[in-house]
C-alpha positions as semicolon CSV with decimal commas, in nm:
position;residue;x (nm);y (nm);z (nm)
1;M;14,997;-0,768;-1,528
2;D;15,192;-0,635;-1,850
3;W;15,041;-0,717;-2,180
4;S;15,250;-1,010;-2,277
5;N;15,168;-1,214;-1,983
6;E;14,768;-1,118;-2,045
7;L;14,828;-1,228;-2,396
8;K;14,978;-1,555;-2,300
9;L;14,705;-1,645;-2,062
10;Q;14,438;-1,554;-2,326
11;V;14,611;-1,779;-2,567
12;L;14,628;-2,055;-2,289
13;V;14,271;-2,015;-2,184
14;R;14,172;-2,079;-2,559
15;S;14,380;-2,343;-2,637
16;E;14,190;-2,719;-2,655
17;F;14,432;-2,896;-2,470
18;F;14,374;-2,614;-2,161
19;R;14,003;-2,635;-2,185
20;F;14,033;-3,007;-2,204
21;C;14,228;-3,037;-1,896
22;L;13,951;-2,801;-1,705
23;V;13,670;-3,034;-1,854
24;G;13,923;-3,333;-1,735
25;A;13,927;-3,171;-1,389
26;L;13,556;-3,159;-1,382
27;N;13,513;-3,515;-1,498
28;T;13,767;-3,647;-1,255
29;T;13,602;-3,482;-0,974
30;I;13,268;-3,633;-1,086
31;S;13,456;-3,973;-1,129
32;Y;13,658;-3,980;-0,834
33;G;13,374;-3,819;-0,594
34;V;13,110;-4,077;-0,720
35;F;13,408;-4,346;-0,682
36;S;13,476;-4,245;-0,326
37;A;13,106;-4,203;-0,204
38;L;13,005;-4,535;-0,315
39;V;13,340;-4,708;-0,158
40;I;13,262;-4,548;0,175
41;Y;12,922;-4,698;0,159
42;D;13,078;-5,054;0,069
43;V;13,028;-5,079;-0,286
44;W;13,266;-5,304;-0,478
45;Y;13,547;-5,028;-0,579
46;V;13,505;-5,185;-0,956
47;L;13,162;-5,121;-0,957
48;A;13,210;-4,773;-0,775
49;S;13,456;-4,709;-1,050
50;S;13,197;-4,772;-1,337
51;V;12,912;-4,574;-1,204
52;G;13,179;-4,276;-1,150
53;F;13,308;-4,347;-1,528
54;F;12,953;-4,347;-1,654
55;L;12,832;-4,003;-1,528
56;A;13,151;-3,847;-1,613
57;T;13,152;-3,993;-1,979
58;L;12,783;-3,814;-2,001
59;N;12,929;-3,460;-1,886
60;S;13,249;-3,484;-2,101
61;F;13,058;-3,565;-2,414
62;Y;12,829;-3,250;-2,383
63;V;13,128;-3,019;-2,243
64;N;13,372;-3,103;-2,482
65;K;13,191;-3,100;-2,803
66;S;13,024;-2,757;-2,731
67;W;13,285;-2,571;-2,535
68;T;13,672;-2,766;-2,579
69;F;13,655;-2,838;-2,938
70;S;13,346;-2,621;-3,061
71;S;13,241;-2,908;-3,306
72;H;12,919;-2,841;-3,486
73;K;12,872;-3,164;-3,630
74;K;12,490;-3,251;-3,643
75;Q;12,531;-3,633;-3,625
76;V;12,502;-3,623;-3,242
77;P;12,397;-4,016;-3,206
78;T;12,701;-4,101;-3,435
79;L;12,949;-3,891;-3,234
80;F;12,819;-4,009;-2,891
81;I;12,849;-4,376;-3,006
82;S;13,209;-4,318;-3,111
83;F;13,277;-4,107;-2,805
84;V;13,154;-4,395;-2,570
85;F;13,360;-4,623;-2,776
86;I;13,682;-4,433;-2,703
87;N;13,577;-4,388;-2,364
88;V;13,471;-4,743;-2,291
89;I;13,837;-4,823;-2,404
90;G;13,980;-4,578;-2,163
91;F;13,745;-4,717;-1,902
92;F;13,898;-5,075;-1,949
93;L;14,254;-4,919;-1,932
94;N;14,144;-4,743;-1,597
95;L;13,999;-5,082;-1,444
96;I;14,316;-5,251;-1,563
97;I;14,534;-4,991;-1,400
98;L;14,327;-4,969;-1,110
99;Y;14,289;-5,319;-1,038
100;S;14,680;-5,402;-1,118
101;L;14,821;-5,143;-0,889
102;H;14,555;-5,209;-0,584
103;E;14,583;-5,602;-0,623
104;F;14,950;-5,679;-0,733
105;I;15,118;-5,390;-0,590
106;R;14,902;-5,317;-0,286
107;V;14,857;-4,948;-0,363
108;N;14,585;-4,785;-0,178
109;V;14,251;-4,838;-0,370
110;Y;14,212;-4,444;-0,343
111;L;14,570;-4,332;-0,499
112;A;14,528;-4,642;-0,757
113;Q;14,230;-4,498;-0,880
114;L;14,400;-4,112;-0,894
115;V;14,679;-4,265;-1,094
116;S;14,482;-4,454;-1,311
117;L;14,254;-4,158;-1,416
118;V;14,548;-3,928;-1,462
119;L;14,728;-4,186;-1,722
120;V;14,389;-4,254;-1,887
121;T;14,337;-3,852;-1,955
122;F;14,639;-3,857;-2,209
123;F;14,448;-4,162;-2,404
124;N;14,127;-3,969;-2,397
125;F;14,245;-3,627;-2,499
126;T;14,420;-3,782;-2,826
127;F;14,111;-4,003;-2,946
128;T;13,858;-3,706;-2,831
129;K;14,032;-3,456;-3,015
130;M;14,042;-3,686;-3,344
131;L;13,667;-3,754;-3,291
132;F;13,533;-3,409;-3,289
133;K;13,793;-3,218;-3,518
134;S;13,785;-3,486;-3,810
């Protein structure tokens, strides 16, 4: 690898968006994995999505605060409440998309959840960055 490509890779890895996407991939794995495991055991898909969302949100707060945005803000309870609020809005967007795709368009529940998670990621990045960087 030449120097210019190595430099580009270093810049990419240090970018907030790239880090957010890596954390998002981990959160998506947590959320989708929990969702899938619960659906296999006949848990209602909306409840399964809720549990996956909750666990992924806990992980997301701590990893994004400390690593993605390197936030040194000390008001953790206040930040966490705001973070949860942002994610609850994202959660309801997720449920609306999931429910609509599955119930009205008849998209497979697994694919509907995957599409929903991808779309909600853009919403979450924008508002999470504003929270940790303000």
